ZANUDREN-345591 format. One line per field, with one value per atom (N, C-alpha, C, CB): residue number from 1; atom name; x, y, z. Coordinates in Angstrom, 1 decimal, decimal comma. Glycine has a CB too. Example, Ala and Ser with C-alpha at 12.3 -4.5 7.8 and 13.67 -1.06 7.14 Angstrom:
2
seq <- c(1	1	1	1	2	2	2	2)
atom <- c(N	CA	C	CB	N	CA	C	CB)
px <- c(13,2	12,3	13,2	11,3	12,8	13,7	12,9	14,1)
py <- c(-5,7	-4,5	-3,3	-4,5	-2,2	-1,1	0,0	-0,6)
pz <- c(7,8	7,8	7,8	9,0	7,1	7,1	7,9	5,7)
***
This chain:
142
seq <- c(1	1	1	1	2	2	2	2	3	3	3	3	4	4	4	4	5	5	5	5	6	6	6	6	7	7	7	7	8	8	8	8	9	9	9	9	10	10	10	10	11	11	11	11	12	12	12	12	13	13	13	13	14	14	14	14	15	15	15	15	16	16	16	16	17	17	17	17	18	18	18	18	19	19	19	19	20	20	20	20	21	21	21	21	22	22	22	22	23	23	23	23	24	24	24	24	25	25	25	25	26	26	26	26	27	27	27	27	28	28	28	28	29	29	29	29	30	30	30	30	31	31	31	31	32	32	32	32	33	33	33	33	34	34	34	34	35	35	35	35	36	36	36	36	37	37	37	37	38	38	38	38	39	39	39	39	40	40	40	40	41	41	41	41	42	42	42	42	43	43	43	43	44	44	44	44	45	45	45	45	46	46	46	46	47	47	47	47	48	48	48	48	49	49	49	49	50	50	50	50	51	51	51	51	52	52	52	52	53	53	53	53	54	54	54	54	55	55	55	55	56	56	56	56	57	57	57	57	58	58	58	58	59	59	59	59	60	60	60	60	61	61	61	61	62	62	62	62	63	63	63	63	64	64	64	64	65	65	65	65	66	66	66	66	67	67	67	67	68	68	68	68	69	69	69	69	70	70	70	70	71	71	71	71	72	72	72	72	73	73	73	73	74	74	74	74	75	75	75	75	76	76	76	76	77	77	77	77	78	78	78	78	79	79	79	79	80	80	80	80	81	81	81	81	82	82	82	82	83	83	83	83	84	84	84	84	85	85	85	85	86	86	86	86	87	87	87	87	88	88	88	88	89	89	89	89	90	90	90	90	91	91	91	91	92	92	92	92	93	93	93	93	94	94	94	94	95	95	95	95	96	96	96	96	97	97	97	97	98	98	98	98	99	99	99	99	100	100	100	100	101	101	101	101	102	102	102	102	103	103	103	103	104	104	104	104	105	105	105	105	106	106	106	106	107	107	107	107	108	108	108	108	109	109	109	109	110	110	110	110	111	111	111	111	112	112	112	112	113	113	113	113	114	114	114	114	115	115	115	115	116	116	116	116	117	117	117	117	118	118	118	118	119	119	119	119	120	120	120	120	121	121	121	121	122	122	122	122	123	123	123	123	124	124	124	124	125	125	125	125	126	126	126	126	127	127	127	127	128	128	128	128	129	129	129	129	130	130	130	130	131	131	131	131	132	132	132	132	133	133	133	133	134	134	134	134	135	135	135	135	136	136	136	136	137	137	137	137	138	138	138	138	139	139	139	139	140	140	140	140	141	141	141	141	142	142	142	142)
atom <- c(N	CA	C	CB	N	CA	C	CB	N	CA	C	CB	N	CA	C	CB	N	CA	C	CB	N	CA	C	CB	N	CA	C	CB	N	CA	C	CB	N	CA	C	CB	N	CA	C	CB	N	CA	C	CB	N	CA	C	CB	N	CA	C	CB	N	CA	C	CB	N	CA	C	CB	N	CA	C	CB	N	CA	C	CB	N	CA	C	CB	N	CA	C	CB	N	CA	C	CB	N	CA	C	CB	N	CA	C	CB	N	CA	C	CB	N	CA	C	CB	N	CA	C	CB	N	CA	C	CB	N	CA	C	CB	N	CA	C	CB	N	CA	C	CB	N	CA	C	CB	N	CA	C	CB	N	CA	C	CB	N	CA	C	CB	N	CA	C	CB	N	CA	C	CB	N	CA	C	CB	N	CA	C	CB	N	CA	C	CB	N	CA	C	CB	N	CA	C	CB	N	CA	C	CB	N	CA	C	CB	N	CA	C	CB	N	CA	C	CB	N	CA	C	CB	N	CA	C	CB	N	CA	C	CB	N	CA	C	CB	N	CA	C	CB	N	CA	C	CB	N	CA	C	CB	N	CA	C	CB	N	CA	C	CB	N	CA	C	CB	N	CA	C	CB	N	CA	C	CB	N	CA	C	CB	N	CA	C	CB	N	CA	C	CB	N	CA	C	CB	N	CA	C	CB	N	CA	C	CB	N	CA	C	CB	N	CA	C	CB	N	CA	C	CB	N	CA	C	CB	N	CA	C	CB	N	CA	C	CB	N	CA	C	CB	N	CA	C	CB	N	CA	C	CB	N	CA	C	CB	N	CA	C	CB	N	CA	C	CB	N	CA	C	CB	N	CA	C	CB	N	CA	C	CB	N	CA	C	CB	N	CA	C	CB	N	CA	C	CB	N	CA	C	CB	N	CA	C	CB	N	CA	C	CB	N	CA	C	CB	N	CA	C	CB	N	CA	C	CB	N	CA	C	CB	N	CA	C	CB	N	CA	C	CB	N	CA	C	CB	N	CA	C	CB	N	CA	C	CB	N	CA	C	CB	N	CA	C	CB	N	CA	C	CB	N	CA	C	CB	N	CA	C	CB	N	CA	C	CB	N	CA	C	CB	N	CA	C	CB	N	CA	C	CB	N	CA	C	CB	N	CA	C	CB	N	CA	C	CB	N	CA	C	CB	N	CA	C	CB	N	CA	C	CB	N	CA	C	CB	N	CA	C	CB	N	CA	C	CB	N	CA	C	CB	N	CA	C	CB	N	CA	C	CB	N	CA	C	CB	N	CA	C	CB	N	CA	C	CB	N	CA	C	CB	N	CA	C	CB	N	CA	C	CB	N	CA	C	CB	N	CA	C	CB	N	CA	C	CB	N	CA	C	CB	N	CA	C	CB	N	CA	C	CB	N	CA	C	CB	N	CA	C	CB	N	CA	C	CB	N	CA	C	CB	N	CA	C	CB	N	CA	C	CB	N	CA	C	CB	N	CA	C	CB	N	CA	C	CB	N	CA	C	CB	N	CA	C	CB	N	CA	C	CB	N	CA	C	CB	N	CA	C	CB	N	CA	C	CB	N	CA	C	CB	N	CA	C	CB)
px <- c(0,8	0,0	0,9	-0,9	1,9	2,8	3,5	3,8	3,8	4,4	3,5	4,9	2,2	1,3	0,8	0,1	0,4	-0,2	0,9	-1,2	1,9	3,0	2,4	3,4	2,8	2,4	1,2	3,5	0,6	-0,5	-1,8	-0,6	-2,9	-4,2	-4,6	-5,3	-5,4	-5,9	-6,9	-6,6	-6,7	-7,6	-8,1	-7,0	-9,1	-9,6	-8,6	-10,8	-7,6	-6,5	-5,7	-5,6	-5,6	-4,8	-5,5	-4,6	-6,8	-7,6	-7,2	-9,0	-7,1	-6,8	-5,4	-6,9	-4,5	-3,1	-3,0	-2,2	-4,0	-3,9	-4,6	-4,7	-3,9	-4,5	-4,8	-3,6	-3,9	-4,2	-5,3	-2,9	-5,3	-6,4	-7,7	-6,2	-7,7	-9,0	-9,4	-8,7	-8,4	-8,7	-9,2	-7,5	-8,7	-9,2	-10,6	-8,3	-10,9	-12,3	-13,3	-12,4	-12,9	-13,7	-13,9	-13,1	-12,8	-12,9	-13,8	-11,6	-13,7	-14,5	-16,0	-14,1	-16,3	-17,6	-18,2	-17,7	-17,3	-17,7	-18,2	-16,5	-17,4	-17,7	-18,9	-16,5	-18,9	-19,9	-20,5	-19,4	-21,4	-21,9	-22,8	-22,8	-22,7	-23,4	-24,9	-23,0	-25,4	-26,8	-26,8	-27,4	-27,1	-26,9	-28,1	-26,8	-29,2	-30,3	-30,9	-31,5	-31,1	-31,7	-32,9	-30,7	-33,9	-35,0	-35,2	-36,3	-35,6	-35,9	-37,3	-34,8	-37,9	-39,1	-38,9	-40,3	-39,6	-39,5	-39,9	-40,4	-39,3	-39,6	-40,9	-38,5	-41,1	-42,3	-43,5	-42,2	-44,5	-45,6	-46,7	-46,1	-46,6	-47,7	-47,4	-48,0	-46,1	-45,8	-44,7	-45,3	-44,7	-43,7	-42,3	-43,9	-41,3	-39,9	-39,1	-39,3	-38,3	-37,4	-36,0	-37,5	-35,4	-34,1	-33,2	-34,1	-31,9	-31,1	-30,9	-31,6	-30,5	-30,4	-31,6	-29,1	-32,7	-34,0	-34,4	-34,0	-33,9	-34,2	-35,3	-32,9	-35,6	-36,6	-37,6	-35,9	-38,8	-39,9	-40,4	-41,0	-40,4	-40,9	-42,2	-39,9	-43,2	-44,5	-44,4	-45,7	-45,2	-45,0	-45,1	-46,1	-45,8	-45,9	-44,9	-47,3	-44,0	-43,1	-41,9	-42,6	-41,3	-40,1	-39,0	-40,4	-37,8	-36,6	-35,9	-35,7	-35,5	-34,7	-33,3	-35,3	-32,3	-30,9	-30,2	-30,2	-29,6	-28,8	-27,3	-29,0	-26,8	-25,5	-24,4	-25,3	-24,4	-23,4	-23,3	-23,5	-24,4	-24,3	-23,8	-25,7	-24,2	-23,8	-22,3	-24,5	-21,8	-20,4	-19,5	-20,3	-20,1	-19,3	-19,4	-19,6	-19,9	-20,1	-18,7	-20,9	-18,4	-17,1	-16,9	-17,0	-18,0	-17,8	-17,2	-19,1	-17,5	-16,9	-15,7	-18,0	-15,7	-14,6	-13,5	-15,2	-13,8	-12,9	-13,3	-11,5	-12,6	-12,8	-12,6	-12,0	-11,8	-11,5	-12,4	-10,0	-13,6	-14,5	-14,9	-15,8	-14,8	-15,1	-13,9	-15,6	-12,8	-11,6	-11,4	-10,3	-10,8	-10,4	-9,1	-10,3	-9,2	-8,0	-8,2	-7,9	-7,7	-7,8	-7,2	-7,2	-6,2	-5,6	-6,6	-4,4	-7,6	-8,6	-9,4	-9,6	-9,3	-10,2	-9,4	-10,8	-8,2	-7,5	-8,2	-5,9	-8,0	-8,7	-8,7	-8,2	-7,5	-7,3	-8,1	-5,8	-8,2	-8,9	-10,4	-8,5	-10,8	-12,2	-12,8	-12,3	-12,1	-12,7	-13,0	-11,8	-12,4	-12,7	-13,8	-11,4	-14,5	-15,6	-16,8	-15,9	-17,6	-18,9	-19,7	-19,7	-20,6	-21,5	-22,3	-22,4	-22,5	-23,3	-22,8	-24,7	-21,5	-20,9	-20,6	-19,7	-20,5	-20,2	-21,0	-18,7	-21,8	-22,7	-22,5	-24,2	-22,3	-22,1	-22,7	-20,6	-23,0	-23,4	-22,4	-24,9	-21,4	-20,2	-20,1	-19,1	-20,9	-20,6	-20,6	-21,5	-21,5	-21,6	-20,3	-22,9	-20,1	-18,9	-17,6	-18,9	-17,5	-16,3	-16,0	-16,5	-17,1	-16,8	-16,3	-18,2	-16,8	-16,3	-14,9	-17,2	-14,6	-13,3	-12,2	-13,3	-12,5	-11,6	-11,3	-12,1	-12,3	-12,1	-11,2	-13,4	-11,4	-10,6	-9,1	-11,1	-8,9	-7,5	-6,9	-7,6	-7,7	-7,1	-6,7	-8,1	-7,4	-7,0	-5,7	-8,1	-5,6	-4,4	-3,2	-4,6	-3,3	-2,2	-2,0	-2,2	-2,8	-2,7	-3,0	-1,3	-4,0	-4,4	-5,9	-4,3	-6,1	-7,5	-8,2	-7,5	-9,4	-10,3	-11,4	-10,8	-11,6	-12,8	-14,0	-12,6	-15,2	-16,4	-16,5	-17,7	-16,0	-16,1	-15,1	-15,7	-14,0	-13,1	-13,6	-11,7	-14,3	-15,0	-16,0	-15,7	-16,7	-17,7	-17,0	-18,6	-15,9	-15,1	-14,6	-13,9	-14,1	-13,7	-14,8	-13,1	-16,0	-17,1	-17,6	-18,3	-17,6	-18,1	-17,2	-18,3	-15,9	-15,0	-14,6	-13,7	-15,5	-15,2	-15,6	-15,9	-16,0	-16,5	-15,5	-16,8	-14,2	-13,2	-13,2	-11,8	-13,9	-14,0	-15,0	-14,3	-16,0	-17,1	-16,8	-18,3)
py <- c(-1,2	0,0	1,2	0,0	1,3	2,5	2,7	2,3	1,6	1,8	2,5	0,4	2,2	2,8	4,2	1,9	4,3	5,5	6,5	5,1	5,9	6,8	7,4	7,9	8,6	9,2	10,1	10,0	10,1	11,0	10,2	11,4	10,8	10,2	9,2	11,3	8,3	7,3	8,0	6,1	7,9	8,5	7,4	9,6	7,7	6,7	6,2	7,3	7,0	6,6	5,5	7,8	5,3	4,3	2,9	4,6	2,9	1,6	0,6	1,9	0,9	-0,1	-0,6	0,5	0,1	-0,4	-1,3	0,8	-1,3	-2,1	-3,4	-1,3	-4,2	-5,4	-6,5	-6,1	-6,7	-7,7	-7,3	-8,0	-6,0	-5,5	-5,6	-4,0	-5,4	-5,6	-7,0	-5,1	-7,9	-9,4	-9,8	-10,2	-9,2	-9,5	-9,0	-8,8	-7,8	-7,3	-8,3	-5,9	-8,6	-9,5	-10,9	-9,8	-11,4	-12,8	-12,7	-13,3	-11,6	-11,4	-11,3	-10,1	-10,6	-10,5	-11,8	-9,4	-12,6	-13,9	-14,8	-14,6	-14,8	-15,7	-15,1	-15,9	-13,8	-13,1	-11,9	-12,7	-12,2	-11,0	-10,1	-11,6	-8,8	-7,8	-8,0	-6,4	-8,5	-8,8	-10,3	-7,9	-11,1	-12,6	-13,3	-13,2	-12,6	-13,2	-12,2	-13,6	-12,7	-11,9	-12,7	-11,5	-12,1	-12,7	-12,3	-12,5	-13,2	-12,9	-13,4	-13,6	-12,7	-13,1	-13,1	-12,1	-14,0	-14,0	-12,7	-15,2	-12,3	-11,1	-11,2	-10,7	-12,4	-12,6	-12,9	-13,8	-12,0	-12,1	-12,9	-10,7	-13,4	-14,2	-15,6	-13,6	-16,0	-17,4	-17,9	-17,4	-19,2	-19,9	-19,5	-21,4	-19,5	-19,2	-20,5	-18,0	-20,9	-22,1	-21,6	-23,0	-22,1	-21,7	-23,0	-20,8	-22,8	-23,9	-24,9	-24,5	-24,5	-25,5	-26,3	-26,3	-25,7	-26,4	-27,4	-27,1	-27,2	-28,1	-27,6	-28,2	-26,3	-25,7	-24,9	-25,0	-25,0	-24,2	-23,3	-25,0	-22,0	-21,0	-20,4	-19,9	-20,4	-19,8	-18,3	-20,4	-17,5	-16,0	-15,5	-15,4	-16,1	-15,6	-16,2	-15,8	-17,0	-17,7	-16,8	-19,0	-17,0	-16,2	-17,2	-15,3	-16,8	-17,6	-16,9	-17,9	-17,5	-16,9	-17,5	-17,2	-16,7	-17,1	-16,8	-16,5	-17,8	-17,7	-17,5	-18,9	-16,3	-16,0	-16,7	-14,5	-16,8	-17,6	-19,0	-17,5	-19,6	-21,0	-21,0	-21,6	-20,1	-20,0	-19,7	-18,9	-18,8	-18,4	-19,5	-17,1	-20,6	-21,6	-22,9	-21,8	-22,8	-24,0	-24,6	-23,7	-25,9	-26,4	-26,7	-27,7	-26,8	-27,0	-25,7	-27,3	-24,6	-23,3	-22,9	-22,2	-23,0	-22,4	-23,5	-21,8	-24,8	-25,8	-26,4	-25,3	-27,4	-28,1	-27,2	-29,4	-26,2	-25,3	-24,0	-24,8	-24,2	-23,1	-22,3	-23,6	-23,0	-22,4	-21,6	-23,4	-21,7	-21,1	-19,7	-22,0	-18,8	-17,5	-17,5	-16,5	-17,4	-17,4	-16,2	-18,7	-15,0	-13,9	-14,1	-12,7	-14,9	-15,0	-15,6	-16,0	-16,2	-16,7	-15,5	-17,7	-14,3	-13,2	-12,1	-12,6	-12,4	-11,4	-11,3	-11,8	-10,2	-10,0	-11,1	-8,7	-11,7	-12,7	-13,9	-13,1	-14,4	-15,5	-15,2	-16,1	-14,1	-13,7	-13,6	-12,3	-13,2	-13,1	-14,5	-12,4	-15,6	-16,9	-17,6	-17,8	-17,0	-17,7	-17,8	-16,9	-18,8	-18,9	-17,7	-20,2	-17,3	-16,2	-16,3	-16,1	-15,3	-15,2	-16,1	-15,6	-16,5	-17,3	-16,4	-18,0	-15,1	-14,2	-12,9	-13,9	-12,7	-11,5	-10,8	-11,9	-9,5	-8,8	-7,4	-8,6	-6,9	-5,5	-4,9	-5,3	-4,2	-3,9	-2,6	-3,9	-1,6	-0,3	-0,1	0,6	-0,7	-0,6	-1,2	-1,2	-2,5	-3,2	-2,4	-4,6	-1,9	-1,2	0,0	-0,7	0,8	1,9	1,5	2,7	0,4	-0,1	-0,6	-1,2	-1,3	-1,9	-0,8	-2,9	0,2	1,2	2,0	2,2	2,2	2,9	2,1	3,2	0,8	-0,1	0,0	-1,6	-0,1	0,0	1,3	-0,2	2,4	3,7	3,8	4,8	3,1	3,1	2,3	2,5	1,1	0,3	1,0	-1,0	1,6	2,3	3,7	2,1	4,2	5,5	6,6	5,8	6,3	7,2	7,6	6,7	8,8	9,1	9,6	10,1	9,2	9,6	10,5	8,4	11,6	12,4	11,7	13,9	12,1	11,5	11,7	12,1	12,9	13,1	12,2	14,6	11,8	10,9	9,4	10,9	9,1	7,8	7,7	7,6	8,7	8,7	8,5	9,9	9,2	9,1	7,7	10,1	7,0	5,7	4,8	5,2	4,9	4,1	4,3	4,3	5,6	5,9	5,4	7,4	5,2	4,7	3,2	5,5	2,5	1,1	0,1	0,7	0,6	-0,3	-1,4	0,5	-1,1	-2,1	-3,3	-1,5	-3,2	-4,4	-5,4	-3,9	-4,9	-5,8	-6,7	-5,0)
pz <- c(0,0	0,0	0,0	1,2	0,8	0,9	-0,5	2,0	-1,2	-2,5	-3,5	-3,0	-3,4	-4,3	-3,8	-4,5	-2,6	-2,0	-1,5	-0,9	-0,9	-0,3	1,0	-1,3	1,3	2,5	2,3	3,1	1,1	0,9	1,2	-0,6	0,7	0,9	-0,2	1,0	0,1	-0,9	-1,8	-0,2	-3,1	-4,0	-5,0	-4,9	-5,8	-6,7	-7,7	-7,5	-8,0	-8,9	-8,3	-9,2	-7,0	-6,4	-6,5	-5,0	-6,5	-6,4	-7,4	-6,5	-8,6	-9,7	-9,5	-11,1	-8,8	-8,6	-7,3	-8,5	-6,5	-5,2	-5,5	-4,1	-6,4	-6,9	-5,8	-7,9	-4,8	-3,8	-2,9	-3,0	-2,6	-1,7	-2,4	-1,3	-3,7	-4,5	-4,5	-6,0	-4,7	-4,6	-3,2	-5,0	-2,2	-0,8	-0,6	0,3	-1,1	-1,0	-1,8	-1,6	-3,0	-3,8	-3,1	-5,2	-2,6	-2,0	-0,7	-1,6	0,1	1,2	0,8	2,0	-0,3	-0,7	-1,3	-1,8	-1,9	-2,4	-1,2	-3,1	-0,1	1,0	1,8	1,9	2,0	2,8	2,1	4,2	1,1	0,3	1,2	-0,8	0,8	1,6	1,5	1,2	0,3	0,1	-0,2	-1,1	0,8	0,6	-0,1	2,0	-0,3	-1,0	-2,0	0,0	-3,2	-4,2	-4,9	-5,3	-5,4	-6,0	-7,4	-5,1	-8,2	-9,6	-10,0	-10,5	-11,0	-11,6	-13,1	-11,2	-13,8	-15,2	-15,9	-15,8	-16,9	-17,6	-18,4	-18,6	-18,9	-19,7	-18,7	-20,7	-18,7	-17,8	-18,3	-17,4	-19,6	-20,2	-20,4	-21,6	-20,7	-21,0	-20,1	-22,5	-19,9	-19,1	-19,7	-19,0	-18,8	-19,2	-18,9	-18,4	-19,8	-19,6	-19,3	-20,8	-18,2	-17,9	-17,6	-16,6	-17,3	-16,9	-18,0	-15,7	-19,2	-20,3	-20,5	-20,1	-20,4	-20,6	-19,5	-21,9	-18,3	-17,2	-16,4	-16,3	-16,3	-15,4	-16,2	-14,3	-15,8	-16,4	-15,3	-17,0	-15,5	-14,6	-15,1	-14,3	-14,3	-14,7	-14,5	-13,8	-15,2	-15,1	-13,7	-15,9	-12,8	-11,4	-10,4	-10,9	-10,8	-9,9	-9,7	-10,5	-8,5	-8,1	-7,8	-6,8	-8,2	-7,9	-6,8	-9,2	-5,8	-4,7	-4,8	-3,3	-4,9	-5,0	-3,7	-6,2	-3,1	-1,9	-2,3	-0,9	-2,3	-2,9	-2,1	-2,9	-0,8	-0,1	-0,6	1,4	-1,0	-1,5	-2,9	-1,5	-3,8	-5,2	-5,2	-5,9	-4,3	-4,3	-3,7	-3,5	-3,2	-2,6	-3,4	-1,1	-4,6	-5,4	-5,8	-6,7	-5,4	-5,7	-7,1	-4,9	-7,9	-9,4	-10,0	-10,0	-9,4	-9,9	-9,2	-9,8	-7,9	-7,1	-6,6	-5,9	-6,8	-6,4	-5,1	-6,4	-4,7	-3,4	-2,2	-3,3	-2,4	-1,3	-1,3	-1,3	-1,8	-2,0	-0,7	-2,7	0,4	1,7	2,3	2,7	1,7	2,2	1,6	1,9	2,4	1,9	1,2	3,2	-0,1	-1,0	-2,0	-1,7	-1,7	-2,5	-3,9	-1,9	-4,1	-5,4	-6,4	-5,3	-6,0	-7,0	-7,6	-6,3	-7,0	-7,4	-8,1	-6,2	-8,6	-9,4	-10,8	-9,6	-11,5	-12,7	-13,7	-13,3	-13,9	-14,9	-14,6	-15,1	-13,4	-13,0	-13,0	-11,7	-12,5	-12,4	-13,7	-11,7	-14,8	-16,1	-16,7	-17,0	-16,2	-16,7	-16,0	-16,6	-15,1	-14,3	-15,2	-13,1	-15,0	-15,7	-15,5	-15,3	-16,4	-16,3	-15,1	-17,6	-14,3	-13,1	-12,0	-13,4	-12,0	-10,9	-9,7	-11,3	-9,9	-8,8	-8,9	-8,8	-7,9	-7,8	-6,5	-8,0	-6,6	-5,3	-5,4	-5,0	-4,3	-4,1	-3,1	-3,6	-3,6	-2,9	-2,1	-3,9	-2,4	-2,0	-0,4	-2,5	0,3	1,7	2,3	2,3	1,9	2,4	2,0	1,8	0,8	0,4	1,3	-1,0	1,7	2,6	3,9	2,8	4,4	5,7	5,6	6,2	4,5	4,3	4,0	3,1	3,3	3,0	4,3	1,9	5,1	6,4	7,3	7,1	7,3	8,0	7,5	7,9	6,2	5,7	6,0	4,2	5,9	6,2	7,7	5,9	8,6	10,0	10,1	10,8	9,5	9,6	9,1	8,9	8,0	7,4	7,7	5,9	8,7	9,2	8,1	9,8	7,3	6,2	6,6	4,8	7,2	7,5	6,3	8,7	6,1	5,0	5,5	4,2	4,8	5,1	4,4	4,5	4,9	4,2	2,7	4,9	2,2	0,8	0,1	0,5	0,7	0,1	0,1	0,8	1,1	1,2	0,1	2,6	-0,2	-1,3	-2,6	-1,2	-2,8	-4,0	-4,2	-3,9	-3,2	-3,3	-3,7	-2,0	-3,1	-3,4	-4,8	-2,4	-5,2	-6,6	-7,7	-6,7	-7,3	-8,4	-8,2	-8,3	-7,6	-7,3	-8,4	-6,0	-9,5	-10,6	-10,9	-11,8	-10,8	-11,2	-10,2	-11,2	-9,1	-8,2	-8,6	-6,7	-9,4	-9,7	-10,9	-10,0)
***
């Protein structure tokens, strides 16, 4: 962190260079997503929708509930060590090879807490306006 940030304040320009910290945030969110449950309804309100390589039929009024901690720990996607914290699995190169929808997060609340924690550890105090800047520029984490 000191090699990237130096003795100044953390800015949005630093985030893309803090690769291991980014991977740690991603891996933390994989294991403990800030929004652990999401629900979906079919877009077609008139006809049944077929999903899952033609395995499942959803009626227009049905809801699917996805438990993200279970999805994020699928050993077919993440390996036999899916329950272990291993940030190296979340670097950009590896993340881009994941199956579509294997990793879903809502990061901004967690990111604010995490950045504040890092700023405390590394003695970089952030003003609220800087915290908002960090959150607003966090798209590279997703």
